[in-house]
N, C-alpha and C positions, 0 to 999 in steps of 0.2 A: 327335775327341771324341765319345763316345757320349752321345746325348741321354738315354738310359735311365739313365745314372749319376746319382748324387745331386748336388745343387748343390755340396756340400762337395768331392766328388770332382772335379767339373769345375774348381773353383777351384784345387785342388792340381795338376791336370793341366798347368797353366801352368809348373810347376817342371820344369826340365830333368832328367828321370829318369836318363838315361845319365851325364850330368855328375855328378849326385849320387852315383851308384854309384862313379864314378871318385874323387870326393872321400872317400867312405867308405874306399876302399882306401888312399888317400894318407895319411889320418890314423888308420888302424887303428881306425875308429869302432865296428866290430862285434867287436873283439877281446874274447874272454872272455864273450860274450853269446850265448844261443841263441834266445831268444824276443823280447826287447824290443830290436829292431834300431834302427839310427840313423833309418831312415825311420819306424818306429813312434813313436820319440821325437818326430820332427818333426811327425807327424800329431797326436799327443796335445797337443803344445805349441801347435800352430796352432789346435786346437779350444779350448784355454784362452784364446788371444788373441781369437778371434772371439766367444767367449761371456763373456769377462772374469771368469773364476773367481777367487775370493778367496784360495784356499789349496789345499794338497795334498789334504786330506780332501774338500773340495768338488769338486775336479777329478776325483779318482779315482771318487767316487760317481757323478758325471755320466757319465764315460766308461764305466763298467761298466753303467750303466743303458741305454746305447745300444750295447752290445757287438755285437749281431747286425748293426747298421747300419755299424759300423766295421770289421767283419771283412775285407771286401773291400778296404779301404783300407790294410791292413797290420797292424792291431791284432788279432792272432789269439788272444790270451789276455786274460783279465781281469787287471787291474792291481792292485798293492798300492802303498801310499804309499812303502814302502821301495824298490820297483823304480824309481819315478819319481825319488825323492830320490837314489838311487845314480847313476842316469844323469845327473842334473843335476850331480853332484859330479865324475864321472869322465869323461864323454864330452867330448872336446876341443872347446871352444867355437869353435876355428878352422874346424871343419867348417861351422858355420852362418854364420860370417863369409864363408867362400869361396863358399857358396851365395848369400849376399846380394850379393857382388861380381858373380856371374854374372847375377843378376836385375837388378842395376843396369845392366849392359851391355845387357840386353834392353830395359829401360825407356827408356834413352837412345836406342837405335835407333828405337823407336816414336815418340819425341818429337823426333827430329832435324829434322823440317821445321817444328816450332813456332817462332814468332817472338815476341819481346817487342815492346811498343808503343813502345820508345824509339828505334827506328831504328838499333840497334847491329848490327854484323856479327859482333862477337866474342861468345863464350859468356859469360854473366853468372852468377856464383855468390854466395851469401851464406854467411857463416861465423859461428857463434856456439856457445855451449854451454848446456846446461840441467842443473840440479842435481836429482838424484833422492834425496830424503831416505830414510835407512835407520835402523833401530834400532841404537844403539851396542852394546847387549849381544849382539845377534845377528850383527852385522857389525863386529867390532872392528878388522878390517883396513882398513875404509873410513874412513880418517882425515879428519876435517873440522873439527869443533869439540869442545870439552871435553864437551859434553852430547849430541851426536848425531853420527851417521855419515852419509856421503853418497857417491854417485858422480857423476861428471860425464860427460855424453855430448857430446863435441866433434864438431860436425857441419858439413858443407858440403853445401848443396843446389844443384842446377842449377835456376835460376829458370824455365826453360822448362816444367817439369812438376812442380816441387816434388819432385825426385828426389834422395835423399841419396846423394851420390857419395863421401863420406868420413865415417867414423865412428870415433872413438877414445874408448874408455871408460877413465877414470882415476878415482882417488880424488878426493874433493871439494876437497882442498887444492891440487891441480895448477893452476897459473896458465894462463889462456887463451892468452896469447901464446907460451908454451913449445911449444904444439902446432904452431905455424906451421912449425917445423923439419921436421915430417913431411908437410907438405902438398905434393902433386904434382898440378898442374893442367895442362891443355893450354897450350901456348905461345900467348900473345895473350889469354888469359882475363882477365876482370876479376872481382875478388873484393871484396865489400862487407863491411866490418868495423865493429864498435862500438869504444868507447873502451878496452875491456879489452885490445885488441890493439896498443896503442901501444908498440911495441918496435922502435926504428929499425933496429937491426942485423938483426932478423928480417924486417922489412918490406923492407929492401934485399935480403935473400936471396930474397924473392919476385920482386923486379924482376930479379935476376940469373938466375932460372929462367924468365924470359920472361913474367911475369904483370904485370898492372896492379892497382892497389888504390884503393879509396875508403874512407877511415876517418874516423870522427868524432873530432875533436880536442878537447883540453881548452882552457879559456880561458887558462891560465897558461903556455902554451908560449913558450919563449924563442927568438926568431928575428930575423933581419934581413931587411928587405924589399928585394929587388933591383929589382923592377918592379911597378908598380900598373897593372892593366888597366882599361879602361873597362867600366862595368857599366850595365845597365838596371834602375833601381830598381823599376820596375813588375813586373819578373819575380820580385822577392823577393831578388835577389842584391844584397847591400850592399857587399861588397868582394871583389875578385879579385886575388890577388897571387902573384908569383913570389918565393919566400923561400929563405933558407938557414938551417940550424940553427946555433945559437950555442954551446951547451954542448959541451965537448970530447968527452964520451962520446957524445952524440947525433950530433955531426958525424962522429966516427970511425965510428959505426955506419951512418950514411946520408950519404955525402960529396957527393951530388948535390943539385941544386935540387929543391924541392917547390912544389906549387901549393896555396895556402891560400885557401879560399872561405868567406866569411861569408854566411849565408843566413837570411832570416826566413820561417818557415813560418806562413802565415796561418791554416791550419787548427788548429794547436796553439798558436799564439801564441809559439813558441819561437825563439830565435836559435841557429842551429846553425853550427858551424865544421867544415869538411871539409878533409882533406889528401888529395892524390892525386898520382900521378906522370904523370897524363894532362893534357897541355897543349893537345891538339888538339880536345878536346870543349868545347862551350859550357858555361859555368858552371851554367846552369839544367839542363842534361843531367846534370851531376855530382850536383846536388841530387836530380834524379829517380831517378838510379841508387841513391843512398843510401836513398831512400824504399822501394825494393824490398826492403831488408833486413828490413822488417816481415814478409815472407812466412816467414822462418825462425822467427820468434816464433809465428806461426800454425801452422807445422808442428809445433813442440814441443807446443803446446796441443792440436792435433788428436790427436797420438799418445797423449798422457796421458789424453785424454777417451775415445778410441775403442778403445784397445788396452791390454793389461795390462803396464805397465812400472812400476807403483808397488807391487805385491805380488809378492814373489819366492818361488819354490818350492824354493829352496836358499839356503844362507847363504855359500857360497864365492864367490870372484871368478869362478871358472869358471862357476858356475851363473848368476850375474848377467849375465855377458857373453853366455852362451848365450841366455838369455831375451830380452835386449834385441835381439840379432841376429835371433832368430826373429820378434820383433815387427816388425822392419824387413822381414824376408822376407815376412811376411803382408801388410804394407802394399804392398810392391812387387808381389806377386801380384795384389792387388786393382787396383792401378794399371795393370798390364799387361793384365789381363782386360778392364777397362773400355775401355782404349784400343784393344786389338786387336779387340774385338767392337763397337766404336763405340757403346757404351751411353751415352745422353745423360741422365745423372743424376749428382748429386753423389756423391763417393766415400763420404762418411759414410752416405748413404742406401743405397748399394749394399751396404755391409757390414752394415747393419741388415737388409736383405732376405735376405742370405746367412745371417745368424744365425737369422732366423725360419724360413727355408725350407731349412735346412741339409741335411736328409735327404729332401727332396722329390725325386722323379725327374722333374724338368722341366729344360729347358734354361735357361741364364742369360738368354737373350733372352726366353723365355716368362715367366720370373719377373719381369723388368722390365716386360714388356707387361701382365702381370696387375696390376701395382702402379700404373703411370703413369696410366691412364685415371681413376683416383680421386683424382689430385692436381692441384691448380691451381698457377699461378705463385707465389702467395703462400706455399704450403707448401714450394716448392722454394727456400727461403731461401738466399742466398749464404753465410750463416753455417754452413751444413751442409758447405761445401766449403772448400778452401784458398783463400787470397787470389787 
């Protein structure tokens, strides 16, 4: 990495250039274009993410105002709105998905030695979805409600580093549990789920693929208790049972025994019920595992606050998927840069510094050193980073 290059160029240098060129050839991403290449498209959209531009007019004006500084990054010509709009509509979104998958692999390798505080040997994942509202007149294909459109981003994150290892973008009406059929996780992994994923046939499919699960359960579940286990009331565990499902459809979907745990969370004052196929872990550990699910809620909140996934630069499904995947790529680039360079600061603050110093010709280390002496512990709030 050249220290003389701009901060923006240094961040983009963590993207695998040779692999990107391979993906461009694979998806024919430069077919029919002479100036606005796939890499130029990625640079322009990464700039949009880091600076959170509101629309095409805003983005094009800002890019053209910095034309001389973006020239060496691959944006060789001034842009028009039609150029960006056409690229968003026509360039295959799978190019950016494949780039994201490669960056996920890099991020996982950097965080492979990280450990959670629960004493688990298995990898732990959280799965949930977030709804991104859209204008029905502009996105009529994004079926959701009679008065508005929306897409859903179904996501799984590795809780060791808040790394999104799975992302599926659907229309807003798609049920959460249906996406379980597409999930492929390492054998032995534990995945934490909320009540929207209660589909016993699909949960059993996870078990058959070698995974474990902890899912929050509804109060009205029909079951028969095969065995009641001793509990320590002081730990918050009220009931720990081995159960079987009673309803014919549920029993046919999940023919094996389940573990049902009723837990009182003193912090929230809520009574929570969990189902799991793990009988070897203490009940209090199951409750602690479920508590980790909150990290994916914070992940969604972080992305929506710090990157541009609420305003889209194209109205087609291809444009929406491309923009969301580029947002994930930018998030992963920041995650990789911070970890690889051992930068001790919250990710949100790191992106803010990149935005302010984007075209400064200083190293990322120097940028952080310039900022940190002026900050105290109170300013480095944990709210600025993921859970």
